[in-house]
N, C-alpha and C positions, 0 to 999 in steps of 0.2 A: 424469460431470462432478461435481466436488465443489463444493458451495456452502456459504457461511457464513450463518447466521441469528443475529443478536445481539439480546438482549432485556435489559431492566433487571431487576435483582433487588432485593428488599426483605427482607433477612434480619433476624431478630429479634436482640436483644442477645446471648443465648447462642450463636446461630448465627454472629454476627460474631466472637465469641471463638473458636469452633471454626474458622472460616475463617482467622483470624489465626494459629492454631496450624499449620494446613496450609500457609499461605504461608511461615511461619518454617521449618518442617521441610524443605520443598522447597528453600528458599533455602540452608539449611545443607548439604544433600546436594550441591547444585550447587557450592557453594563448596569443600566437601571434595574433590570430584572434580577441580576446577580446581587446587587446591593439591597434590593427589597427583600429577598429571601434571607440574606445574611442578617439583616436587621430584625426580621421576624424570629429567626433562631436565637439571636442575642436577647430579645425581649421575652422569649419563652412562648411566643404566639405560634399558632399553627401556620404552616407554610401557605402563602397565598396561592390560589389556583391560577392556572394559565388564563382562564377567562377573566378573572379579576385583574390580573396584571395587564392583559390586553386592554381592558377598559380604562385602567388608571394610567398606564404608560404610553398608550397610543391614542385612543379616542379622546380622553379628557385632556391629555397633555397637549394635543394640537390646539386646544382652545386657550392655552395659557401663553403669555408673551415670551416666557423662557423657552418653550418648546414649539412655538408656532411654525418654525421652519421644518418640522417633521412632515407637514402637508406638502412640501415641495417634491417629495419622492413618492414612488408607488407604495401603496399600503401593503401590498403583498411582500415587499422587501422587509418591512417592519415586522409583519406577522411571522415570516420565516426566521428572522433573527430571534424572536421570542420563542419559536419552536425549537431552535438550536439550543437556547439556554435551558429549556425544559428537558431536552434530551440529555444535555450534559449533567444535570442534577440527577436524572434517573440512572444514568450510567454510574455515577458516583455512589448512589445508594445501593444499586445492584452489586457493585464491586465490594462494598462493605459487608453485604449479606452473603457474599459468595455465589451470587447468581450470575456473575459475569466472569468469563474466562480471562486469563492473563494476569498481569501484575496489578497490584492495588492502585486504583485511580484516586486522585485528589479531587477536591471540589472545583467547580469552574472558576477561572480567574478572569480578571478584567482584561478586556482587549485593549491593545495599544494602537496608537495612530501610526507608528512606524512599522515597517515590515509588510508582509503579505496581507491583502485585504480580499474580502469575498462577499458577494450577495447572491441570493438565489431567487429565481422567478419561476413560478408554476404556471399552469395553463390559465389559472384565474387572472394572471397579469396580462394575458392576451399578447404575449410576445409571439413573433412568427418570423420565419425565413421568407424573404420576398423573392420574387421571380428573378430579380437582378442579382441575387446572391447576397444581399445585405441582410443583417439581422436587425429587426425592428424591436426596440426595447422601450417600454412605456416611460415617458418623461425624460428620455435620454436621446432618442432619435434612431436613425438607420445607420448602423455601424458596419464598416467594411470588414469582411471575414476572408481569411486566406484558406480556402477549402482545399484539403488534400484528398478528400473522398466525399462521396455523396452519403447523406444520412439515409439508412434503409427505410425508416418510417418516420412519422411525425414525432418529434421529441415530446416527452411529458414534462420536462423541466430543463432549465438551463442555469448554470452557475457562472457568474462573471467573476473572473479572478484577476487580481493585480499582484504580480510577483514583487519581491524585494528589489529587483532591478528595474521596475517600472514597466514591465511588459504586461499586456492584457491578453487573456484567453477566455474563450467560451467553452464550457464543458456541458455537453448535452447528454441527457439520460433518455434512452430509447428502450422500448419494450418489444422483444422479438418472441414470436411463438414458434419459429422454426429453428432447427439446429444448424450448425455449420460443420457437419461431419466431413472428415477427409476420407478419401478412398482407403479401404483397409490394406494393410501390409502384413507381412509374415513375421517380421523381426520384432524382438523385444530387447530392452537394454536395462542394465543396472548402472547406477551412477554413484561413484564415490567422490564426495566433495572434499576439498582441502585448500591449503594455502600455497604450497609449493607449485602445484598445478591446480587451477580452479576446479577442474573436474576430470576424472578418468572414467571412461565408459567401458563396459564389459566387452564391447566389440573392438577394443584397441585404440579408439580415438582418444586423444588427449586435448583438452581445452586449456590453453595457457591462461595464467592469471594476469589480467591486463593492468592491475594496480593503478587505477586512474588517480586516486588520491595521492599516492606516493609520487607520481610523476609531476603533479602540480603542487606538492606540499611546500616546496621552496618558494614558489611564487605566492602562495597563500600566506606563508610566514612573513614575507616582505610586506604584503598588503596590510596584514594585521599589525605589524610593527609601525607602519605609517599611521594607521588609524589610532593607535594608542597614544600618539604624540599630539593629536589634534585636540583643540579646546572643545569641550562639550557644548553643544548648541550652536557651533559655528558652521558656516557654509562649507569650509574646508573639511570638517569632520563628516558632513553629509556626503561629500564627494568621495572621501576615503571609505566610508561605509559602503557606498555603492560599488567601489572597486573590489572590496572583500566579497560582496554578494555575487558579483559577476564570476569570480573564481569558483565559488561554491556551486553556482548554477551550471557552469561549464562541466564540472565534475559530475554533477547529477545527470545532466543530459547525456554525456558520454556513457555513463554507466547504464542508464535506462535503455538507450538505443542498443548497446551491446548485448544486454541481457535479453531484450526482446528478440533480437536476431538469433541468439543461441537457443532460446526456448522454441522459437518457430521451427528451427532446423531439427532439433531433437524430436519434437512431436510429429513432424511431417515424415520422418524416417522410421518411426517405431510405433507399433501397435500398443505395446505395453511399456510403461516407464516406471522404474522403481528407484527410490532414493532413500537414504538414511534419514531418520527423524532426528536431526541434530538439535541440541539445546543451544541455540545461538546466543541467547542471553547469558547462559552459564559460561560459554566459551569466551564471551566478551569481558568476563571478570578477570581473566588471566593476563599474563604479560603481553600477549599478542592481540590485545583488544583493538588497537588501531588497524591491524591487518584484517581482523575478523570483520570489522565494520566496512572496511574498504572493499572486501570481497563481496559483501551483500549476499551471503549464502541464503538467508531467510527470504529475501526478495526473489531470488532465483527459484526456490522451491515453491513459493506462493504462486508466482506467475506460471510456473510449469504445470501446477495442478489446475489452474484456471484455464489455461490453453488446452490441456488435455480434456477437460470437461466439455469445452465447446467443440472440440474436434472429434469427440466420440472415442477417445483413447482410454485405455486402462491406466490408472495412476494409483500408486500405493506407496506408503511410507513404511520402511522397515524399522522395528524397534531400535531405539538408540543404544540399548544395552546388548544388542546382537553383536557377537564377537567376529565381525567380518574380517578384520585384519589378521587375527591370530589363527583363524580357521583355514586349513588347507583346502582349496577348492577341488583337489583331485581325490584325496582319501578321506577328508572330513575330520582330521585330527587337529587338536588345538596345539600346534607346534610353532606358531608364529611369534614375533617379538612382543614383549610385554613391558608394561611400566613406562616411565618417562624416558629411560635409556633406550627403549625400543623405538621411540619416535625417530631416532637417527638412522635406524636400519631401513634402507630402501629396497634391498633384495635379501631373500632368505631361502634356505633349502630345507625341505621337509624330509622326514625319515623315509618316506616312500620314494625319494629320489627326485621329486618335482622341485624345480627352482622357480620361485615366484617373484614377480615385481610386486611390491607392497600394495600399491594402489589398484593395479589391475586385478590382483587376486581378491581384494576387498570388493571391487565392482562385480566380479563374477559371483561372489557369495551373496551380495545384495540382490542380484538378479534371481538367483535360485530361491532365496528366502522370500522375496516378493511374490514370485510365482506360487510358492507353497501357500502363503497367506491368502492370496486371492482364490486359489483352488479350495482352500478350507473355509473360505468366507470369514476370515479373521482380519481383514484389512478394509479401510475406507477406500472404495474404488469408484470408478466412473462407469455409468451404464451406457448403452448404445446410443441413447438420445442425447447424451451430453450432460445428463444430470448426475449429481452425486448420490451414491448409495451408501448410507451410513450404517455401521454396525448396529445391530438391534432391530433392523427391519427383517422381514422374512428372508431366510437364507443367508443371513450374515451374523457375525458375532465379533465383538471387540476383543482384541488381545488383552487378557487380564492385567498384564503389566502396564498397559497404557490406560487402564480404566481411570477416569476422572482427571487425567492430566491435561488433555488438549480438547476437552469438550467445548463446543461453541453453541450459543443459542441458535435455533433454527431461524434463518433469515435469508433473504435473497441477496446474493453477492453482486456488487457492482464491479464489473470487469473492465479495466482500462483497455481501450483498443487503439487510441491514437495519442500521440504525444505532442 
């Protein structure tokens, strides 16, 4: 299992200058590789291989006066930038051929000097964490790190990030062979996600929608209005752009911290967690797109599944076409509110006499349906060791309605563990 640990860095002035050179060199190599392959396509020539690009854009380029400054940074940084460009092209072609899940991807674009920057160092670069807690980076120096926890094992790689607000982070990738299973509990829960309330659980708990973006939207509008009045290329515009970036960063940090806390609490209290497989991309096309993005329902379900896998919990998604709202959780009759007008109905009474709260009834139906799918082997679940058991393996079968909709290539997931 591969995990990510992210920590804040505090480089000195000379170290920030060295990092800036590394960011710039990596960006130039990436852009040169994109330009070389676009030129080959325009000329009708075969695409140059990664080895040919490495020789032309790194090895031979260092010997020219125009690119001699590439030798001032670690060669691993340049090789990883070239590897990123190669991966971007492969993802593009896989998307065109239907071998990559998700929306259609475009070809890689040129990187810009403004905004977030990143470089990656592998073990070949010989980076290491010193005994005094500093991070030694080749041709950069020993950088101060704000450790919030200890790394469980020696990292395999580190990515140095610079955000749009000028903050620096180190993102370590570590490989763990043991699981992080929590003690087993007896309870299971179904979760109905929404906008009025962020989530309603089948056990009666209601998680209110924090609406982080809505709370800071007025401040963001004011900052963007100030930015629009500044002259492009001026120092005042750079300051205004930084003010806008700080508002976006605050919203993102608040949302990430809140979601991580909610996910940890839900997984710790329940052995089985079942949610509805919402089409967030489709919901975001409607009039409530801003609220959908603000709620980050997709981010919540993704992190819920990752946390459940690491904790040894059962996690499954119920088909998005399952009529959880209209179905009576007592007698099983489809008597609930329907259509767009039914969205306004928060409570309804079934013919059997049961009076339902709309969201709590849906959560109860999602719990029951999730348990049924897991028992029948028709859901993507989590095994006891924390690994994912996909339909199609012995003892499992995919729901036919979901076939081909959310398939992902088999790969190791990087699970963020620190912010």
